[in-house]
C-alpha positions in Angstrom: 137.5 -23.9 80.7 139.8 -21.4 78.5 139.8 -21.0 74.8 143.3 -23.5 73.5 144.6 -20.0 71.8 144.1 -18.1 74.9 145.8 -21.0 76.4 148.7 -20.7 74.1 150.0 -17.7 74.6 149.2 -16.6 78.4 151.8 -19.9 78.7 153.9 -18.3 75.9 154.1 -15.2 78.1 154.4 -17.0 81.7 157.0 -19.7 80.1 158.7 -16.3 79.1 158.5 -14.0 81.9 159.8 -17.4 83.8 162.9 -16.8 81.8 163.9 -13.6 82.8 162.8 -13.6 85.7 163.7 -16.7 87.2 162.8 -17.2 91.3 161.7 -13.7 91.2 158.6 -14.6 90.1 156.2 -15.5 92.3 152.8 -16.1 90.0 151.1 -15.2 87.0 147.2 -15.5 87.1 144.6 -15.2 84.8 141.6 -12.9 85.7 138.3 -11.2 84.2 136.3 -12.4 81.1 139.1 -14.8 80.1 138.7 -16.1 83.3 135.1 -16.0 83.3 134.3 -17.0 80.2 132.5 -14.0 78.8 135.8 -13.5 76.8 134.7 -12.0 72.9 137.7 -12.0 70.4 138.9 -9.4 69.5 137.2 -7.3 71.8 138.1 -8.4 75.2 141.7 -8.0 77.2 143.3 -10.8 78.3 144.2 -9.7 81.5 146.9 -10.9 84.4 148.0 -10.5 87.2 151.7 -11.1 88.2 153.6 -11.7 91.1 157.0 -10.4 91.1 159.4 -10.5 94.1 160.3 -7.0 92.6 158.3 -4.8 91.3 159.9 -2.3 90.6 160.1 -0.1 88.1 163.6 -0.4 87.0 162.6 -4.6 87.5 159.6 -3.7 85.3 161.5 -2.3 82.4 163.4 -5.7 81.9 160.3 -7.5 80.7 159.1 -3.9 77.8 160.1 -6.6 75.2 157.6 -9.1 76.4 155.0 -6.7 76.9 155.3 -4.6 74.2 155.4 -7.7 71.5 152.7 -7.9 68.8 152.0 -11.7 69.6 150.6 -10.0 72.9 149.0 -7.2 72.1 146.2 -8.0 73.7 147.6 -9.3 77.1 147.0 -6.6 79.9 149.6 -7.1 82.9 149.7 -5.6 86.1 152.8 -6.4 88.5 152.8 -6.3 91.9 154.9 -8.0 94.9 152.9 -10.0 97.5 153.3 -7.3 100.2 151.9 -4.6 97.9 148.6 -6.5 97.1 147.9 -7.4 100.5 148.7 -3.5 101.8 146.5 -2.6 99.1 143.2 -4.6 100.1 141.5 -2.3 101.7 141.4 0.5 98.7 140.8 -2.0 96.1 139.0 -4.7 97.7 136.3 -4.7 94.6 139.1 -5.3 92.2 140.5 -8.0 94.2 137.5 -9.7 94.9 136.5 -9.8 91.6 140.0 -11.6 90.6 139.4 -13.8 93.4 136.3 -15.2 91.7 137.4 -15.1 88.3 140.5 -16.8 88.5 143.4 -19.5 87.4 146.6 -19.9 88.0 148.8 -19.7 84.6 152.1 -20.0 86.8 153.3 -20.3 90.4 151.3 -20.7 93.1 147.9 -19.3 93.7 148.8 -15.5 95.9 145.2 -14.4 95.4 143.6 -17.3 97.9 144.9 -16.1 101.1 143.3 -12.7 100.3 142.0 -11.4 103.2 138.9 -8.6 102.3 137.0 -6.6 104.9 133.8 -5.6 104.7 133.6 -2.4 105.8 136.7 -1.7 102.8 134.1 -3.2 100.7 131.6 -1.1 102.1 133.3 2.4 101.6 134.6 1.2 97.9 131.3 1.1 96.4 129.5 4.3 98.4 133.2 5.8 97.2 132.3 5.1 93.4 128.6 5.3 93.5 128.6 8.5 94.6 131.8 9.1 92.4 129.4 8.2 89.8 126.4 10.3 90.4 128.0 13.3 90.3 130.4 12.1 87.1 126.2 10.8 85.4 125.2 14.4 86.4 128.0 16.7 85.1 128.5 14.6 82.3 125.1 15.1 81.0 125.1 18.9 81.3 128.2 19.8 79.4 127.3 17.2 76.3 123.5 17.4 75.1 124.1 16.0 71.3 122.3 12.6 71.2 124.6 10.7 69.8 127.0 11.7 72.9 123.8 11.1 75.3 123.5 7.8 74.8 127.2 6.8 74.4 127.3 8.1 79.0 124.0 6.3 79.2 125.6 2.9 78.0 128.7 3.3 79.8 127.4 4.5 82.6 125.5 1.6 82.8 128.5 -1.0 82.2 130.0 1.0 85.2 127.3 0.7 87.8 127.0 -3.0 86.9 130.2 -3.7 88.2 129.3 -1.8 91.5 126.2 -3.5 91.8 127.3 -6.4 92.0 129.8 -5.9 94.5 126.9 -4.2 96.4 125.5 -8.3 96.7 128.2 -9.1 98.3 127.3 -6.8 101.6 124.5 -8.5 102.0 125.9 -12.2 102.5 125.3 -13.5 99.0 127.4 -14.5 95.9 127.3 -12.5 93.2 126.4 -13.3 89.9 128.3 -12.6 86.8 126.2 -11.7 84.0 124.0 -8.7 83.6 121.0 -10.3 83.8 121.5 -12.6 86.6 122.9 -9.0 88.5 119.8 -6.8 87.9 117.5 -9.9 89.3 120.0 -9.9 92.6 119.4 -5.9 92.8 115.8 -6.8 93.3 115.6 -10.1 95.8 118.4 -9.1 98.2 118.6 -5.7 97.9 114.8 -4.8 97.2 115.9 -2.0 94.4 113.7 -1.6 91.5 116.3 -3.0 88.5 113.7 -1.6 86.0 115.4 1.5 84.1 118.5 -0.4 84.1 117.2 -3.6 82.4 115.4 -1.2 80.2 119.0 0.0 79.0 120.4 -2.7 78.9 118.0 -4.9 76.5 118.6 -1.4 74.4 122.1 -1.8 74.0 121.6 -5.7 73.7 119.2 -5.0 70.7 121.6 -2.0 69.2 118.0 -0.4 68.9 118.0 3.4 68.7 116.8 5.2 71.2 115.1 8.4 70.5 117.1 12.5 72.3 113.5 11.8 74.5 113.7 8.6 75.4 117.8 8.7 76.0 117.2 11.9 78.6 114.9 10.3 80.0 116.7 7.1 81.3 119.3 9.2 82.2 117.6 11.2 84.3 115.6 7.5 85.8 119.3 5.6 86.0 121.0 9.1 87.9 117.3 8.3 90.5 118.5 4.7 89.9 122.2 5.0 91.5 120.8 7.9 94.0 118.2 4.8 95.7 120.9 2.6 95.6 123.5 5.1 97.4 120.9 5.4 100.5 120.5 1.9 100.6 124.4 1.2 100.4 124.5 4.0 103.1 122.7 2.1 106.0 124.2 -0.5 105.5 127.3 -1.3 108.1 
């Protein structure tokens, strides 16, 4: 259930877009944390998928006063056509699956409902993002040896890792949980992947525990190894 203030703002946003585009507006769909119940005031954005019949930059320019209004300052909207969305499922399967599972139609039709995602495209993106994550983590570690910088790298790497991991769970035919702790438990039960290291990192972040430079370094080493094990698992999935 949407918080009343979020509901009011997204409704107003959709009304203004409808007044501007009329029949050219196909859908306004809320997705992400506000739709899943994970929204945190003053920290989370309100994410909207806006489907137009014409999503050319020239046509989008008309909506600039609405998008940049102070009233809608924490609304993050992406604009596309239905055909663009359908043709992009092979490139962004993770993003569209997340939208399908955690969304609410604010205006118009449910443009996500009939969207088909092929498992092979999902597996490819999971492997690609995991391998990129490993390379980037190692490069960032080598170029930033300060404690504060490495701690930030550790926590940021965990967040993006969990986003990939919940989608790897899909490849086993299971419905992935949304809560971070539940994702880590599912990694063990569905994939047989020991999630001790990300659990330790998540707990330290949640409790705002100050980690020593040695702890940070060892956790980064272990997180990189964890990602490499996960990558091996994904590589063997069909």
